N, C-alpha and C positions, 0 to 999 in steps of 0.2 A: 501393565495392569496399575490401577490407581486404587486410592483411599477413598471412599464414599463415607459420610457422614449422614447418619438418617436417623429419625424417629418410627417403632412400630405400631407405637401406643397412644392413640390421642383422640380427644373428644372434643366435641363442639358444640353447639345450639342447635342439633338435629338428633342428638340426643341427652343424657344430660350434662354437658360444657354450659361452658357461660359468654361464648362469646361466637362468632360470624367465625365461618372454615377463610375465606381470605385476610380476617385477624388474624388467623394463629397461622395462617401458611408465613404471612409477612414476619413473625416474629422468627418464625424456623429459618427461611430463608435468609435476613438481614444479620442472624445469629451463626453462617455459616454451612447451613446446614444443606445437603442435595438433594435430599429424597424424605420424604412426607411423607405415614399412613393415618388417613381418618380414618378411626375403626369404632365408630357410631355403636353403640350396642342394638344390635337385631335390625340395622336400616343399612343403608347404601344410601349417598346422596344425592338420591337420584327423585326424577317428579318434581309435585308441586307440593311445598310446604310452606305454612304461610304459619306465623307465630305472633302474639299477642304482645306487643311493644312494652306493657307493664310489669309483663310478665319475665318478658328479659330485661327488665331493670332490676328485680327482685333476686337476680340471679347473680347480681354485683355481689363482692363483698369488701369494699371499697365505697367511700363517697367521693363527690367530686366528679368530674364529668364522666356525662350517662353514656353508657354501651353503644345506643344510635349515634349521639351525634361522636363518640369517637368512628364508628363506623362512617358517617356521612363524612367527617371533615377528609378522612381517607382514601377515600375512594369516590367522593365526588354524590351531587345527588341526581344526576343522569343513570350511575348506576343501581342506589339504591330503590328498591323499589315498595312503595307505601301503597295502605288502601284504609281506607274510613279514617275518623276522626275521636282525638280526646281518649274517653278509656277503651276503646273500643280501635283504636290504631293497629295495624299490625302490618308487618315489614318480610315480604317473599326472602324465603332462604334461598340459594344459590346452587347451584349444582355443581359436581365436581366435574361435569361436563363443561360449562358458562367457567370456571374460572381456572382452567386449565391454562389457557392459552395468556392467563394474568403473570404466571409465574412460570411457566415450560419455554417461553419464546428465546429467552439468552443461552437454553442448554446446559445450564450451572446449577437445576432443580427440576425435579419429577415429583408429580407422588405418585405411590402406589395404593390403587383402589382396594381398600381392606373393610372387616367386620368383628368387632368383638361379640361374638356368638355365646349371648347369655345366658344360661342354663343352669340349671340346680339339681341334687335328687338328696330327699331326705332332709330337704332344709341349706342344703351345705351347694356355697356357690362353686360352677363349674364353668369358669370362662375363657375359650379358647379366641386367638385368633389370627384371622383368614389373612394372608397376602397374596396380593393380584388378582384378584376373585372376579370375574364376569356375570357374576349375579348373587341375589341372596343368598344364603344359606336359612333357611328354618333352622331354630336349635330343637337338635335330636334328643328326645329321651331315650335310657334305659332301663333297667331293671336293678343294677345295680350304680354305686359310682364310678368304679371304672369304665362299667360299659359305657353309662354317658360320657367320659370322655373319650373315650371308644369311639361311640359312632361321629362324636361329631369332626374328630380327625378325620375319619373315613370319609365323610359327607367334603372336606375339601380336596381331597385324593382324590373321590367322587369326580367333580366338578371340573379338577385339573387337566383330567383322563377326558374327562366327555370334550373339552374345550382343546385337550392336546397344545397347555401351558400350564409351563412350570407355576403351581402355588403352594403359598407353603403358612401352616399354621403354627403355633405355639402358647403352649399352657399358661395362664396367669398367673400370678402372685397366690402362690400354691397355699402359703398362710390367711389368704383373709377368708376370717372365719372361720381359722383355722380347718379348713375344708379337708385339703388332698396331702398326704401323707408324702414322704418320701416311697413306702411301699407300693402306693397306687400308680408312683409318677414311674418308679420301676416297669410294674406289670402291665406296666400299657405302653406297650413292646412297638406300637403306631408312633407311638410320641416320641418325636422327635427334638423338638427347640422346648425351652420351658425359661420364664423370667428369673434368673438367677440375682437381677435385682431390677423393682420396681420405685419409683419414683414418689407414688401416692405414699401418706405416713400414717395409712393406717390399716396397712396390710400384713404388719404385723414380721417384715424384715429378718430383725435381729431373733427372731421367733422367744422364747421367754424360757424360767425355771424347770418346764419341763419340755418343752416341744423346740426342735431345731430351726436355728433360721434357716435363709435360704441358702445360703452357701454350702452348708452343712447338709442340707435334705441333696443338694447337689450331688455333692461328694456317696452320700448312703446310697441314694437310688444307683450312681450311678455303679458301686461296688455289687449289691444285687447284678446289675444285670451282666455284668463281664464275670463277677465268681459265679452264679448262682446259674443265671437264665442264658449264658455265653449267647450274650446280644450288645451287640452296641452302647454307647453310651448316651448320655442326653447330652445336644449346646446350651449353650446358654448365654438370654437374649439380657441386653440392661436397655431400659424403657423410659419413661417418663408418665406416662401413665395420665396423661395431663389433664383436667378440667377446667381448670379457675385460671384465668387470663385477668381480674382487676380483683387482687387482694386475695386473699383467703389462702389456705396450705399447700392446693395439689396442684403444685405449678410445672410451667414448662420450665425445660431445662437441664433436667436433671441427673438424665441419665441415657445412653446412646448408644447405636452398634454403629463399627467402623467398618467399611466389608472392602475387600478387596475383587474388586470386578475390572475387566476388558473395556466397560463402558457404564455408564449415564443413562440407562435403561432398563424399564420394569423387569424383563425376562433376565436381563443380565445379571441381576441384583440377584433375585431368587434364587438363580443358580449357583452363584457366588456363595449365598448364606446354607442354601442346601448341600454343597459340597464342605464349610467349616474354613470357610477363608471369610473369616471376622472375627470381631473380639469385639465385648460389652466392656463401656465407657462411663466413669462418672469425671470425670475429667484428666486421666492419664491417658497419655497418647503416645505411640511409637515412632521413628525414625524408621525403622524397620524391621521388619517381624516375620520369622522366618519359621514355620511350624510344618516336621515335615514326617505322616503319619508313618511309612514307607518304612522311613530310619530310626524312627522312635525319637526325635531330635526338638529342641524347643530353640530356638533363640532369637532376642530381639535384644534393640535398643532403643531407651527411652526418650523422648523431649521433652527435657529437663525446662523446667520453670528458674528461672532467676532465685537460690536462695532455698531452696525446695529440696529434699531429700525425701529419697526413696527407697522401700523396703520391698523383696519379692521375697514371695512366701511358695515353694515350690510343694505343691499341698496333692496325698494320693493312698492309696493304699494298698501297702506290702501286702502278698501273698502270704494266705497262713490265719494273716489278721483279720479277715473278713465278717469272725463273728466275735469279736473283740470291738464293742461298741467305740471305749478311747482311742481305737487306733484306725477305725474307719477312718479316711478323710485326716491326716495327720499330717504334721506339716515334717515335709519331708529333708526340707534347705531352707536356709533361709538368707539371702545374696541382697546387700545393700549396692547400694551404686547404680550407675544406668545402663552397666551391660549384664545381661545373662543368656547364660547357653548350660543345657541341663540335657541330659540323653537318657531315657529310658531304662531303669536297670531290669535284669532277669528277673528279681525279687518283686518288680514291682506291677498290677494290675493297671495300673495308670498314674498320670499324672496330672497336671494343670497348676498353672498359676496366676496370683491374687496379687496384684505390686498395688502399692498404699505409697500414697503423698505423705506429705509433712504438712499440705499444705491442706485449709478449712475448706469444706464443699463451699460456694457462695451462694449456695441454695439447698442448706437441710433438709433430706427429709427425715433426719432423727437426728438427738444431742450427741454432739461430737465426731459428726461424717468426715471424712479427708476423701478427698479426690482417689477415686482408683481404678483400677481396670483388670479385667476378667480374661483368660486367652483360654481357648478349647481345648479337651484334653487330649491328649497324647495316650494311648493304651497298647496294649499285649493284644495285636490281630490273630495270634494264634487260639486265643480264645475264642473265640467269636466263633458258634458253631454255623458251620455250610447250609448255604440255602439251597 
């Protein structure tokens, strides 16, 4: 088994990003990522698409070298396809099938085809990422917010069954537009993954005085699932949601997942994530991590940076406290240093770990951000209703 670094939420010129997919892939590969999901809004990187060069340049957030000029200097004039002149000049966007060989031939980097299924209900955004897709999923409407969430997750599941191929869906940025509550997330039992950290600065990651942040949403939802609904808890994903690669504040390299898998191959990565064999990170990594749901244990050693200090908070909910808001997702233990070992207690519904470094995040999405990591929960399996 090996650890592979990847980003599951990325935008390009195929939707509302501001760079070519090859340029974006180059950033991730050059920065030691092993896999990338190009997840543009309601589109796969397929078919013929031309874009006006002037419109592309208007998306750039910095002065200096033009987006097209950078593209040509990186990949060469023979690779870049242009037509028209002056204000009518257009460039063709390469498909995923075309760019795969440029990056995957070394065996140390792969693409996983994806889409951000972009939907809404009553003005509230409902965005779901589909991973390892074989065909486009048209957003599915619903009779309620939860029904809309559910229908798009089911669409991914149905495609997975039809193609006999593992696929994964994760609910994106629940606090974007303050649209999805912890209760909504808890009650859509078809959902298994959500973004506990998203690097877009406009998604209200920390919440506000009246509404919980993404970590607290995770704890509320998992407490409801275990204590009330007798269902499996959610896994947490960390991602970039990157849009801008020429300045701007929606940058790449802010959050990622580390997946433990037997091989760097699409189906293997997705199966490992589906089994919970991954953690989210915004800068903290582990030398080793062993999460044993059967034994109810979590053990890890942090890969320390020189001069950095680490604090791990074991967070969970004790039985009997599920109706006490201040004690849902409380800190069960605080551990300083690089080695952590914790076992689920009989009076706990679940626990998880958040590790925070004293090191500042190099590309912060909010003020005072530190590098962190989030492990998946360990829970009381006896609480789950038999299916």
